[in-house]
KELUM-743684 format. One record per residue (C-alpha): y, z, x; chain; residue number from 1; residue in three letters. Coordinates in nm, 4 decimals. Each point is the difference from the previous one (the first is absolute). Example, Ala and Ser with C-alpha at 12.3 -4.5 7.8 and 13.67 -1.06 7.14 Angstrom:
BEGIN
> Y,Z,X,seti,zaza,nugu
> -0.4500,0.7800,1.2300,A,1,ALA $
> 0.3440,-0.0660,0.1370,A,2,SER $
END
This chain:
BEGIN
> Y,Z,X,seti,zaza,nugu
> -0.9092,-1.6038,-2.2657,A,1,MET $
> -0.0031,-0.1893,0.3274,A,2,GLN $
> 0.0824,0.1850,0.3190,A,3,ALA $
> 0.2598,-0.1481,0.2321,A,4,GLU $
> 0.0442,0.0122,0.3748,A,5,PHE $
> 0.3425,-0.0907,0.1404,A,6,LEU $
> 0.0952,-0.1633,-0.3306,A,7,GLY $
> -0.3051,-0.2254,-0.0433,A,8,ARG $
> -0.3271,0.0495,-0.1902,A,9,PRO $
> -0.2540,0.1960,0.2004,A,10,LEU $
> -0.3244,-0.1958,0.0145,A,11,ARG $
> -0.3344,0.1677,0.0560,A,12,ARG $
> -0.0077,-0.1083,0.3664,A,13,ARG $
> 0.3506,0.1403,0.0454,A,14,ASP $
> -0.1117,0.3270,-0.1527,A,15,ARG $
> -0.2992,0.0242,0.2301,A,16,GLU $
> 0.2151,-0.0832,0.3033,A,17,ASP $
> 0.2606,0.2608,-0.0974,A,18,ARG $
> -0.2627,0.2658,-0.0631,A,19,LEU $
> -0.1961,-0.0827,0.3117,A,20,ALA $
> 0.3244,0.0085,0.1985,A,21,GLY $
> 0.0830,0.3485,-0.1188,A,22,SER $
> -0.2061,0.1606,0.2734,A,23,GLY $
> -0.3040,0.0625,-0.2170,A,24,LEU $
> -0.2249,-0.2011,0.2297,A,25,GLY $
> 0.1176,0.2099,0.2958,A,26,PHE $
> -0.1296,0.3106,-0.1757,A,27,LEU $
> -0.3197,-0.1406,-0.1438,A,28,SER $
> -0.2210,0.1205,0.2853,A,29,GLY $
> 0.1221,0.3602,-0.0092,A,30,LEU $
> -0.1896,0.2816,-0.1638,A,31,ALA $
> 0.2476,0.1546,-0.2445,A,32,PRO $
> 0.0125,0.3753,-0.0390,A,33,PHE $
> -0.0051,-0.0421,-0.3805,A,34,ASP $
> -0.1782,-0.3228,-0.0907,A,35,ARG $
> 0.0921,-0.0020,-0.3676,A,36,ARG $
> 0.3607,0.0953,0.0689,A,37,GLY $
> 0.0143,-0.2612,0.2761,A,38,HIS $
> -0.1224,-0.2709,-0.2373,A,39,GLN $
> 0.2548,0.0997,-0.2649,A,40,ARG $
> 0.2783,-0.0186,0.2551,A,41,ARG $
> -0.1162,-0.3460,0.1095,A,42,LEU $
> 0.0596,-0.1214,-0.3537,A,43,ILE $
> 0.3331,0.1769,-0.0428,A,44,VAL $
> 0.1254,-0.1216,0.3375,A,45,ASP $
> -0.1036,-0.3563,-0.0828,A,46,ALA $
> 0.1781,0.0066,-0.3366,A,47,LEU $
> 0.3145,0.1319,0.1665,A,48,TRP $
> 0.0061,-0.3032,0.2275,A,49,ARG $
> -0.0663,-0.2795,-0.2519,A,50,VAL $
> 0.1658,0.1436,-0.3129,A,51,ASP $
> -0.2903,-0.1130,-0.2220,A,52,ALA $
> -0.3630,-0.1066,0.0496,A,53,ALA $
> -0.3178,-0.0228,-0.2051,A,54,SER $
> -0.3129,0.2063,0.0541,A,55,ARG $
> -0.1685,-0.3081,0.1480,A,56,ALA $
> 0.2892,-0.0488,0.2445,A,57,ASP $
> -0.0303,0.3603,0.1140,A,58,LEU $
> -0.3773,-0.0161,0.0398,A,59,ALA $
> 0.0211,-0.3176,0.2094,A,60,ALA $
> 0.2814,0.1314,0.2185,A,61,ALA $
> -0.1196,0.3495,0.0847,A,62,ILE $
> -0.3740,-0.0643,0.0106,A,63,GLY $
> -0.1140,0.2242,-0.2835,A,64,LEU $
> -0.2340,-0.1096,-0.2769,A,65,SER $
> 0.1574,-0.1043,-0.3320,A,66,PRO $
> -0.1796,0.2904,-0.1666,A,67,GLN $
> 0.1440,0.2531,0.2446,A,68,MET $
> 0.3507,-0.1459,-0.0356,A,69,VAL $
> -0.0256,0.0217,-0.3789,A,70,THR $
> -0.1105,0.3632,0.0235,A,71,LEU $
> 0.2805,0.0912,0.2404,A,72,LEU $
> 0.2616,-0.1861,-0.2045,A,73,VAL $
> -0.1111,0.1862,-0.3138,A,74,ASP $
> 0.0530,0.3298,0.1871,A,75,GLU $
> 0.3425,-0.1048,0.1245,A,76,LEU $
> 0.1055,-0.1097,-0.3478,A,77,MET $
> -0.1172,0.3324,-0.1432,A,78,ALA $
> 0.2111,0.1748,0.2660,A,79,ASP $
> 0.3061,-0.2044,-0.0986,A,80,GLY $
> 0.0341,-0.1753,0.3387,A,81,LEU $
> -0.1021,-0.3506,-0.1089,A,82,VAL $
> 0.0545,-0.1978,-0.3198,A,83,ARG $
> -0.0952,-0.3386,-0.1425,A,84,GLU $
> 0.2946,-0.2418,-0.0146,A,85,VAL $
> -0.1454,-0.2987,-0.1865,A,86,GLY $
> -0.2276,-0.2977,0.0373,A,87,ARG $
> 0.0598,-0.2696,0.2578,A,88,ARG $
> -0.0119,-0.3655,-0.1158,A,89,PRO $
> -0.3322,-0.1595,0.0890,A,90,ALA $
> -0.1195,-0.3611,-0.0112,A,91,ALA $
> -0.3273,0.0976,-0.1676,A,92,ARG $
> -0.1973,0.3051,-0.0988,A,93,GLY $
> 0.1240,0.3483,-0.0758,A,94,GLN $
> 0.3423,0.0574,0.1627,A,95,PRO $
> -0.0111,0.2927,0.2457,A,96,PRO $
> 0.2004,0.3144,-0.0739,A,97,ILE $
> 0.2554,0.0856,0.2661,A,98,ASP $
> 0.0490,0.3573,0.1168,A,99,LEU $
> 0.3111,0.1614,0.1456,A,100,ALA $
> 0.1169,0.3390,0.1175,A,101,LEU $
> 0.1619,0.2140,-0.2668,A,102,ASP $
> 0.3391,0.0996,0.1407,A,103,ALA $
> -0.0088,0.3198,-0.2072,A,104,ASP $
> -0.3394,0.0968,0.1390,A,105,GLY $
> 0.1427,0.1952,0.2919,A,106,GLY $
> 0.3277,0.1139,0.1538,A,107,PHE $
> 0.1226,0.1276,0.3341,A,108,ALA $
> 0.3030,0.1848,0.1302,A,109,VAL $
> 0.1817,-0.1283,0.3073,A,110,GLY $
> 0.2354,0.2200,0.2003,A,111,VAL $
> 0.2249,-0.1024,0.2872,A,112,GLN $
> 0.1369,0.2942,0.1968,A,113,VAL $
> 0.3361,-0.0548,0.1680,A,114,GLU $
> 0.2311,0.2542,0.1629,A,115,PRO $
> 0.1584,0.1749,-0.2992,A,116,GLY $
> -0.1486,-0.2260,-0.2692,A,117,ARG $
> -0.3185,-0.0775,-0.1955,A,118,LEU $
> -0.0644,-0.3452,-0.1470,A,119,ASN $
> -0.2811,0.0193,-0.2569,A,120,ILE $
> -0.1679,-0.2658,-0.2146,A,121,VAL $
> -0.2777,-0.0016,-0.2569,A,122,LEU $
> -0.2010,-0.3230,0.0174,A,123,ALA $
> -0.2820,-0.1363,-0.2150,A,124,ASP $
> -0.3365,-0.1405,0.1024,A,125,LEU $
> 0.1554,-0.3392,0.0786,A,126,LYS $
> 0.2666,0.1529,0.2249,A,127,GLY $
> 0.2885,-0.0397,-0.2442,A,128,ARG $
> 0.2672,0.2699,-0.0038,A,129,VAL $
> 0.0134,0.1802,-0.3359,A,130,ARG $
> 0.2645,0.2570,0.0945,A,131,ALA $
> 0.1914,0.1127,0.3074,A,132,GLU $
> 0.2219,0.2819,0.1260,A,133,ILE $
> 0.2183,0.0136,0.3112,A,134,SER $
> 0.1731,0.3339,0.0504,A,135,GLU $
> 0.1294,0.2280,0.2750,A,136,PRO $
> -0.2501,0.2627,0.1043,A,137,CYS $
> -0.0454,0.2448,0.2890,A,138,PRO $
> -0.2564,-0.1758,0.2200,A,139,THR $
> 0.0321,0.1935,0.3262,A,140,GLU $
> -0.3605,0.1149,-0.0443,A,141,THR $
> -0.2840,-0.0843,-0.2412,A,142,PRO $
> 0.0109,0.3554,-0.1415,A,143,ALA $
> 0.3662,-0.0364,-0.1009,A,144,LYS $
> -0.0571,-0.3360,-0.1672,A,145,ALA $
> -0.3187,0.0841,-0.1918,A,146,LEU $
> 0.1516,0.1925,-0.2986,A,147,PRO $
> 0.2546,-0.2787,-0.0527,A,148,HIS $
> -0.2664,-0.2687,0.0246,A,149,LEU $
> -0.2228,0.1776,-0.2527,A,150,LYS $
> 0.2840,0.0138,-0.2566,A,151,LYS $
> 0.0933,-0.3640,0.0490,A,152,ARG $
> -0.3580,-0.1233,-0.0327,A,153,VAL $
> -0.0359,0.1979,-0.3233,A,154,ALA $
> 0.3227,-0.1605,-0.1237,A,155,ARG $
> -0.1277,-0.3519,0.0743,A,156,LEU $
> -0.3312,0.0647,-0.1747,A,157,VAL $
> 0.1800,0.1393,-0.3051,A,158,ALA $
> 0.2466,-0.2905,-0.0041,A,159,LYS $
> -0.2747,-0.2633,-0.0078,A,160,THR $
> -0.2314,0.1944,-0.2297,A,161,GLY $
> -0.3099,-0.0877,0.2013,A,162,ILE $
> -0.3211,0.1993,-0.0094,A,163,ASP $
> -0.0117,0.2156,0.3169,A,164,ARG $
> -0.3756,-0.0543,0.0108,A,165,ARG $
> 0.0796,-0.3622,0.0890,A,166,ARG $
> 0.1820,0.0997,0.3197,A,167,LEU $
> -0.1971,-0.1209,0.3014,A,168,LEU $
> 0.2108,0.1925,0.2479,A,169,GLY $
> 0.3287,0.0165,0.1872,A,170,ALA $
> 0.0911,-0.1841,0.3178,A,171,GLY $
> 0.2626,0.1624,0.2211,A,172,ILE $
> 0.1563,-0.2170,0.2678,A,173,VAL $
> 0.2025,0.1211,0.2955,A,174,ILE $
> 0.1242,-0.1583,0.3215,A,175,PRO $
> -0.2256,0.0268,0.3039,A,176,GLY $
> -0.1121,0.0635,0.2590,A,177,PRO $
> -0.2688,0.2496,-0.1004,A,178,PHE $
> -0.1305,0.2799,0.2185,A,179,GLY $
> 0.1243,0.1623,0.3185,A,180,ASP $
> 0.1848,-0.2961,0.1482,A,181,VAL $
> 0.2313,0.0747,0.2925,A,182,GLU $
> 0.3760,-0.0196,-0.0611,A,183,ASN $
> -0.0414,-0.0491,-0.3761,A,184,VAL $
> 0.2208,0.3029,-0.0643,A,185,ALA $
> 0.2916,-0.1920,0.1543,A,186,ARG $
> -0.0631,-0.2981,-0.2291,A,187,ASP $
> 0.2579,0.0350,-0.2787,A,188,LEU $
> -0.2002,-0.2341,-0.2244,A,189,LEU $
> -0.3255,0.1978,0.0250,A,190,ALA $
> -0.0928,0.2993,-0.2177,A,191,MET $
> -0.2273,0.2087,0.2248,A,192,PRO $
> -0.0085,0.2912,-0.2483,A,193,ALA $
> -0.1919,-0.2402,-0.2257,A,194,TRP $
> -0.1824,-0.2268,0.2422,A,195,SER $
> -0.1424,0.2949,0.1961,A,196,ARG $
> -0.0888,0.2021,-0.3100,A,197,SER $
> -0.3263,0.0156,-0.1957,A,198,THR $
> 0.1607,0.0379,-0.3419,A,199,PHE $
> -0.2305,-0.2279,-0.1992,A,200,ARG $
> -0.2262,0.2690,-0.1435,A,201,GLU $
> 0.2919,0.2176,-0.1127,A,202,ASP $
> 0.1632,-0.2976,-0.1713,A,203,PHE $
> -0.3280,-0.1035,-0.1637,A,204,ALA $
> -0.0451,0.3495,-0.1413,A,205,ALA $
> 0.3585,0.0233,-0.1274,A,206,ALA $
> 0.0017,-0.3479,-0.1553,A,207,LEU $
> -0.3570,0.0312,-0.1288,A,208,ASP $
> -0.1035,-0.3438,0.1277,A,209,MET $
> -0.1294,-0.1598,0.3204,A,210,PRO $
> 0.2734,-0.0509,0.2594,A,211,VAL $
> 0.0103,-0.2758,0.2610,A,212,PHE $
> 0.2412,0.0087,0.2937,A,213,VAL $
> 0.1099,-0.3006,0.2018,A,214,GLY $
> 0.2869,-0.1471,0.1928,A,215,ASN $
> 0.2483,-0.2060,-0.1955,A,216,ASP $
> -0.0786,-0.3307,0.1711,A,217,ALA $
> -0.3770,0.0205,-0.0507,A,218,THR $
> 0.0470,0.1011,-0.3636,A,219,ALA $
> 0.2344,-0.2917,-0.0625,A,220,ALA $
> -0.2551,-0.2323,0.1642,A,221,ALA $
> -0.2705,0.1279,-0.2361,A,222,VAL $
> 0.2291,-0.0781,-0.2925,A,223,GLY $
> 0.0651,-0.3527,0.1254,A,224,GLU $
> -0.3735,-0.0543,0.0421,A,225,HIS $
> -0.0900,0.1164,-0.3480,A,226,LEU $
> 0.2679,-0.1918,-0.1857,A,227,ASP $
> 0.2577,-0.1726,0.2151,A,228,GLY $
> 0.0621,-0.2585,0.2686,A,229,ALA $
> -0.3126,0.1062,0.1936,A,230,ALA $
> -0.2338,-0.0083,-0.2984,A,231,ARG $
> -0.2028,-0.2909,0.1416,A,232,ASP $
> 0.0152,0.1086,0.3656,A,233,LEU $
> -0.2801,0.1800,0.1814,A,234,ARG $
> 0.1790,0.0303,0.3358,A,235,HIS $
> 0.3729,0.0672,-0.0148,A,236,PHE $
> 0.2776,0.2213,0.1304,A,237,VAL $
> 0.2618,0.1447,-0.2329,A,238,TYR $
> 0.3311,0.0564,0.1806,A,239,LEU $
> 0.1799,0.2814,-0.1786,A,240,TYR $
> 0.3766,0.0083,0.0473,A,241,LEU $
> 0.1477,0.3275,-0.1188,A,242,GLY $
> 0.1899,0.2833,0.1656,A,243,GLU $
> -0.2388,-0.0759,0.2862,A,244,GLY $
> -0.2416,-0.2866,0.0624,A,245,VAL $
> -0.3758,0.0256,-0.0444,A,246,GLY $
> -0.3004,-0.2196,-0.0665,A,247,ALA $
> -0.3131,0.0100,-0.2118,A,248,GLY $
> -0.2872,-0.1850,0.1671,A,249,VAL $
> -0.2827,-0.1450,-0.2100,A,250,PHE $
> -0.3228,-0.1174,0.1634,A,251,VAL $
> -0.2935,-0.1334,-0.2043,A,252,GLU $
> 0.1647,0.1026,-0.3278,A,253,ASP $
> 0.0543,0.3634,0.1042,A,254,HIS $
> 0.2895,0.1821,0.1684,A,255,PRO $
> -0.0519,0.0782,0.3670,A,256,ALA $
> 0.0760,0.3616,0.0875,A,257,MET $
> -0.0238,0.0215,0.3783,A,258,GLY $
> -0.1647,0.2850,0.1886,A,259,ALA $
> 0.2507,0.2606,-0.1222,A,260,PHE $
> 0.1362,-0.1550,-0.3193,A,261,GLY $
> 0.3063,-0.1557,0.1616,A,262,ASN $
> -0.0852,-0.3704,0.0072,A,263,ALA $
> 0.3064,-0.2038,-0.0879,A,264,GLY $
> 0.2763,0.2113,0.1576,A,265,GLU $
> 0.1774,-0.3191,0.1050,A,266,VAL $
> 0.3431,0.1591,-0.0320,A,267,GLY $
> -0.0665,0.1358,0.3499,A,268,ARG $
> -0.0669,-0.3484,0.1385,A,269,MET $
> 0.2426,-0.0904,0.2784,A,270,LEU $
> 0.2201,-0.3069,-0.0489,A,271,VAL $
> 0.2997,-0.1326,0.1963,A,272,PRO $
> 0.3093,0.2156,-0.0426,A,273,ASP $
> 0.2733,-0.2226,-0.1465,A,274,PRO $
> 0.2703,0.2158,0.1599,A,275,ASP $
> -0.1467,0.0345,0.3503,A,276,ARG $
> -0.1348,-0.3215,0.1568,A,277,PRO $
> -0.3287,0.0634,0.1769,A,278,GLY $
> -0.0579,0.3333,-0.1720,A,279,ALA $
> -0.2461,0.0878,-0.2795,A,280,ALA $
> 0.0442,0.1925,-0.3218,A,281,ILE $
> -0.2291,0.1072,-0.2847,A,282,GLU $
> -0.0321,-0.2489,-0.2864,A,283,LEU $
> 0.1138,0.2441,-0.2686,A,284,GLU $
> 0.3180,0.0740,0.1958,A,285,ALA $
> 0.1028,-0.3588,-0.0800,A,286,VAL $
> -0.1815,-0.1175,-0.3148,A,287,ALA $
> 0.0060,0.3004,-0.2354,A,288,SER $
> 0.2234,0.1370,-0.2738,A,289,LEU $
> 0.0754,0.2878,0.2350,A,290,ASP $
> 0.1325,-0.2521,0.2537,A,291,ALA $
> 0.2244,-0.1476,-0.2686,A,292,LEU $
> 0.1230,0.3465,-0.0985,A,293,ARG $
> 0.0946,0.0717,0.3590,A,294,ARG $
> 0.1758,-0.3350,0.0288,A,295,ALA $
> 0.1985,0.0783,-0.3133,A,296,LEU $
> 0.0470,0.3682,0.0947,A,297,ALA $
> -0.1049,0.1158,-0.3488,A,298,VAL $
> -0.1979,0.3027,-0.1130,A,299,ALA $
> -0.3699,0.0005,-0.0761,A,300,GLY $
> 0.0499,0.0674,-0.3709,A,301,ASP $
> 0.1480,-0.3483,-0.0588,A,302,ILE $
> -0.2726,-0.2108,-0.1633,A,303,ASP $
> -0.1110,-0.3406,0.1270,A,304,ALA $
> 0.1795,-0.1968,-0.2705,A,305,GLU $
> 0.3349,0.1539,0.0957,A,306,ALA $
> -0.0599,-0.0553,0.3725,A,307,LEU $
> -0.0076,-0.3756,-0.0326,A,308,PHE $
> 0.3365,-0.0268,-0.1772,A,309,VAL $
> 0.1858,0.2395,0.2297,A,310,ALA $
> 0.1083,-0.2423,0.2729,A,311,ASN $
> -0.1041,-0.3669,-0.0147,A,312,ALA $
> 0.0681,-0.0695,0.3680,A,313,ALA $
> -0.1956,0.3034,0.1205,A,314,ALA $
> -0.2904,-0.0833,-0.2321,A,315,VAL $
> -0.0104,-0.3596,0.1270,A,316,ALA $
> -0.0059,0.1241,0.3602,A,317,ARG $
> -0.2810,0.2455,-0.0815,A,318,TRP $
> -0.1958,-0.2770,-0.1729,A,319,ARG $
> 0.0219,-0.2318,0.3022,A,320,ASP $
> -0.0998,0.2762,0.2430,A,321,ARG $
> -0.2853,0.1127,-0.2230,A,322,ALA $
> -0.1307,-0.3572,-0.0348,A,323,ALA $
> -0.0009,-0.0479,0.3779,A,324,ALA $
> -0.1864,0.3278,0.0563,A,325,ALA $
> -0.2519,-0.0738,-0.2770,A,326,LEU $
> -0.0713,-0.3379,0.1588,A,327,ARG $
> -0.1267,0.1802,0.3110,A,328,ILE $
> -0.2018,0.2449,-0.2098,A,329,ALA $
> -0.1570,-0.2833,-0.1987,A,330,ILE $
> -0.0990,-0.1776,0.3231,A,331,ALA $
> -0.1729,0.3151,0.1272,A,332,ASN $
> -0.1771,0.0650,-0.3310,A,333,ILE $
> -0.1238,-0.3569,-0.0428,A,334,GLU $
> -0.1294,-0.0322,0.3560,A,335,ASN $
> -0.1669,0.3411,-0.0120,A,336,LEU $
> -0.1530,0.0004,-0.3497,A,337,LEU $
> -0.0158,-0.3668,-0.1092,A,338,ASP $
> 0.0677,0.0841,-0.3683,A,339,PRO $
> -0.0157,-0.2394,-0.2955,A,340,ASP $
> 0.3672,0.0785,-0.0512,A,341,ALA $
> 0.2701,0.2618,0.0473,A,342,ILE $
> 0.1624,0.1407,-0.3139,A,343,VAL $
> 0.3586,0.1256,0.0176,A,344,LEU $
> 0.0948,0.2736,-0.2488,A,345,GLY $
> 0.1627,0.3377,-0.0518,A,346,GLY $
> 0.2813,0.1731,-0.1879,A,347,PRO $
> 0.2651,-0.2559,0.0886,A,348,LEU $
> 0.1622,-0.1737,-0.2997,A,349,PRO $
> -0.2043,-0.3151,-0.0824,A,350,PRO $
> 0.2831,-0.2415,0.0837,A,351,ALA $
> 0.0577,0.1682,0.3369,A,352,GLU $
> -0.3683,-0.0042,0.0922,A,353,LEU $
> -0.0134,-0.3705,-0.0849,A,354,SER $
> 0.3158,-0.0680,0.2030,A,355,ALA $
> -0.1473,0.1804,0.3009,A,356,LEU $
> -0.3276,-0.1908,-0.0242,A,357,LEU $
> 0.1875,-0.3318,-0.0076,A,358,SER $
> 0.1685,0.0876,0.3320,A,359,ARG $
> -0.3203,0.0731,0.1911,A,360,ILE $
> -0.0873,-0.2897,0.2278,A,361,GLU $
> -0.3776,0.0088,0.0321,A,362,LEU $
> -0.1169,0.0013,0.3629,A,363,PRO $
> -0.2743,-0.2210,0.1487,A,364,PRO $
> -0.3171,0.2109,-0.0235,A,365,THR $
> -0.3714,-0.0403,-0.0782,A,366,VAL $
> 0.1006,0.0009,-0.3674,A,367,SER $
> 0.1903,-0.3288,0.0376,A,368,ALA $
> -0.2940,-0.2218,-0.0886,A,369,ARG $
> -0.0768,-0.2904,-0.2294,A,370,ARG $
> -0.1831,0.0394,-0.3280,A,371,GLY $
> 0.1335,0.3447,-0.0889,A,372,ARG $
> -0.0793,0.1212,-0.3521,A,373,ARG $
> 0.2993,0.2368,-0.0076,A,374,HIS $
> 0.3460,0.0030,0.1555,A,375,PRO $
> 0.0238,0.2156,0.3115,A,376,ARG $
> 0.2679,0.2221,-0.1541,A,377,LEU $
> -0.0059,0.1006,-0.3675,A,378,LEU $
> 0.2526,0.1870,-0.2121,A,379,LEU $
> -0.1453,0.3191,-0.1438,A,380,GLY $
> 0.1210,0.2608,-0.2447,A,381,ARG $
> 0.3415,0.1492,0.0490,A,382,SER $
> 0.2265,0.2597,-0.1574,A,383,GLY $
> 0.0182,0.3756,-0.0217,A,384,ARG $
> -0.3354,0.0722,-0.1662,A,385,VAL $
> -0.2110,-0.2163,0.2300,A,386,VAL $
> -0.1162,0.2968,0.2108,A,387,SER $
> -0.0719,0.2265,-0.2972,A,388,ALA $
> -0.1886,-0.2833,-0.1703,A,389,LEU $
> -0.1951,-0.0416,0.3211,A,390,GLY $
> -0.0863,0.3689,-0.0261,A,391,GLY $
> -0.1301,-0.0498,-0.3538,A,392,ALA $
> -0.2281,-0.2769,0.1219,A,393,THR $
> -0.1813,0.2367,0.2400,A,394,LEU $
> -0.2052,0.1711,-0.2747,A,395,PRO $
> -0.0329,-0.3342,-0.1812,A,396,LEU $
> -0.1289,-0.1659,0.3177,A,397,PHE $
> -0.2469,0.2818,0.0550,A,398,HIS $
> -0.1210,-0.0140,-0.3602,A,399,ALA $
> -0.0216,-0.3786,-0.0258,A,400,LEU $
> -0.1146,-0.1138,0.3437,A,401,THR $
> -0.3541,0.0439,0.1356,A,402,PRO $
> 0.0132,0.2032,0.3202,A,403,GLN $
> -0.2383,0.0123,0.2943,A,404,PRO $
> -0.1553,0.3446,0.0370,A,405,GLN $
> 0.1721,0.0555,0.3350,A,406,ALA $
> 0.3396,-0.0709,-0.1585,A,407,ALA $
> -0.0430,0.2267,-0.3015,A,408,ARG $
> 0.2320,0.2721,0.1170,A,409,ARG $
> 0.2570,-0.1884,0.2023,A,410,ARG $
> 0.1291,-0.3463,-0.0733,A,411,ILE $
> 0.3059,-0.1232,0.1761,A,412,GLY $
> 0.2225,0.2863,0.1100,A,413,ALA $
> -0.0862,0.2222,-0.2920,A,414,MET $
> -0.1999,0.3060,-0.0931,A,415,GLU $
> -0.2387,-0.0691,-0.2863,A,416,MET $
> -0.0794,0.2535,-0.2687,A,417,ALA $
> -0.3689,0.0590,-0.0512,A,418,SER $
END
């Protein structure tokens, strides 16, 4: 079975380039805290990125001996994480056997917390949604939501019939900012009862699995990096358009967290106010679902799909204003961070996200250069479950991606379970 990359056969050189580009070289000089576990995760991470590769491909790409790779692969196969998928055609000699991740080898729960609602998904090792629930729930505090979350997770596990021992953990995503940030209590889109709370250990005990906590934008960026538009990008920014606006920032294949876990709070970036010439306004006051709700004067319990069919003229006006504000934000991001690309995603309906992207006139920045490998602006995942799926990728990312020792406990804007 021949692996493919972007619809064409993946040659050995392609495989080595893909694997080498996954950030493994960046980590090669670090002393891992668990050498054997680190080596296993190198292999799993590499197989995630190329879909299939032989033992020889893996040995050449990650710098381990063929004997060590064979030993590690045997362990991973015994654990149900990796499987053989067939022999690759070869011009001469014994055809190599390709390996791939076993989607049923591990699962993760993703939870998006919104005011008055929980969106929950159960995803497999390849990041595919196996089941989902979106239901009203008291979310004023973590303590009020926990009993409801526990019941819903049990329902998802029972519905899919998976082995609970295969659960790698749960990722819970909430809007930022995190910590004791001034004026956050007046921010109607923030959830300070969650973002200022240390609820992870209580949730881990109640759910009987590791729990990872992150902001919705960073989690969605992790998902795009593992299996989405940013899969081949090492430096990118994921612009998350939801009730607010946020960003997940990836540098050298890993999410950047900032000094206090709030990197990427671009919704607070100041842009020109379309209603007051010469004045400034926060980006998310113009380019968010909340801004559209206010323009339509509708309640917060109306879902995104319904918003965009409520009033065509008002939606068109919001789209034009949002595109103009995002143009300024993109200029600032590109000049400041020089990313490979910016990915636009979030819980907007797919057609609406695409329509918004098409209206953004890209500004002249350092990213406007010849010989680009990727477009400056890419279309990412969209739809209601994108944030919850991003949450599910947090434990998957932790399990599958080799981590520097200093980043073991905090990656991006998240708390990591030991």
